[in-house]
N, C-alpha and C positions, 0 to 999 in steps of 0.2 A: 434165861436172857431172851428177849425178843429182839430180832434184828431183821433187816430187809433180806428177802430171799435173793439168791443169785442163781445163775444158770448151773453152777456146780451142785446145787441142791436138787436138780431136776429128778434124778433117780430116786433119791430119798423121799421127795414129795410124792412122786407117782406111787411108790410102794406104800407109803403111809396112807394115802387116800384110798387105795384099794383095800388095805387092811381095815381101815375105819368103815368103809362102805360095807364090807362083808360082815363086820361085827354089828353095825347099827341097822342095816337094811336087809338082812337075810330073809326076814318075813314080810318085807315090803316091796322090794324090787325083784322081779323075776330074774332067774339066773342068766337068761339070754339078754337082759338089759343091763346087767352089771358092768361097771367100768372095768377097763383092763389097764395093766401097767403100760402097755404099748400106747394106748389111747392117751393116757396121762403124761407119758414121756413126751409125746408130741405137743401136748398143751404146755407143759412146764419148760420144755426145751426150746420152744419157739419164741417169736417176738411177743412181748406182753401187749395186752390190749391197751390202747391209749386211755389215759386217765385211771389206770388200774395200779393198785399198790398191793404187793404180796409180802407178808411178814411171816417169819417162822419163830416158833419157840424152840430154842436150842439148849439142850442140857447134855453136852458132850456128843449129842446127835439130835437130829430134827425129831421132835415129839409132837409138833402141832403146826398148823398153818392156817392163816386167815387171809382172805382176799377181799379188798374193797374196791369200789369203782363208782361209776355214775350210771344213772338210769338214762338210756337213750330216749325213752318215750316220755320222760318227765324231767325236763331241764331243771337243774338246781337240786334235784333229789339224789342223794347218794344211795349206794347199794352195798350191802354186805353179801358178797357173792359166794362165800363158802367158808366154813370154819370146821376143821377136822383135827381130832386129837388121837394120838396113838391109843388103841384100846387099853393097853396096860397102864397108861397114864390118866385114864378117865378118873374123875373124882379128886384129882390132886391139885386142882386150881389152874391148870394149864388153859382150859377152855375159857374160864372167866378172865384170865389175864389177856388172852388173845382178843376176846370180845371187847374188853375195855380199851385195849390198844386200837382196835378197829374203829371204835366210836371216836376216839381222839383223832385218828387219821382223817375220818370223815369230817369232823368239825373243823380241823385245820385246813381242809380243802374248801371250806366255806359252805358246807351243807347244813341246812337247818333241820332236815329230816332225812330218813333213810328207810329203805325197804329190804326185805329178804324173802326168799321162798323156802318153804319147808314141806316135806312130804306130809300129807294129811294124816297118815297113819303113824307118823313118828312122834308119839306122845312124849318121849324123853326130850327131844329137841324143842317141842312146843312148850313144855314146862320150863326148860332152860331159858328160852327167849321171853316167855311171859313174865318170868321172875325178874327180868332185866328191863321191863318196861315196853316190850314189843307187844302189839295187839293185831289180830287179824283185821284187815281193812276191806274185806269182801272180794279181793282178787283171787281168782282160781285159774288153774292151768293144769296141764299134765306134762310130765317128762317121760318120754318113752312109754306112755300109757299109764304112768303112775300119777294119781291125783296129788296136786300141790295146793297150798294156801299161801297167799302173800301176807306178810306181816309188815307193819309200819311202826316207826318210832320217831318221836320228836327228839332231836339231838340237843335241845336246850336243857333237858333234864339231866 
């Protein structure tokens, strides 16, 4: 079941994200740049960003999370801000369900297109998003020194 996240989910979200990061990014993100539970507790337990929606996949416990919002630098363009799935639930369709839910959320909010950032070296995520219609748009950045690519998708499709 996909449902809106609540403050009661903060600890579960923080721990899930840290497990997902350590599983997916161990060879991409240096240890000193890895996120921590304390960091994520602050994020998930605080006030949500304006225009942001957070949903969780709940199967007797939180097994995935997706966050959508708006691009501050491109009015009218939505953003998929993060999609993380419990490592043990990878390949069970949780990520696909959360992705599809995120696109519906963005469309309902009136966005015609959206962007997301993915670590350049994260081939698994790049394949996941490419298979769902996302394409690199030339945007490049770094997060804590780790190179990222920006992907874009038309939400009409």
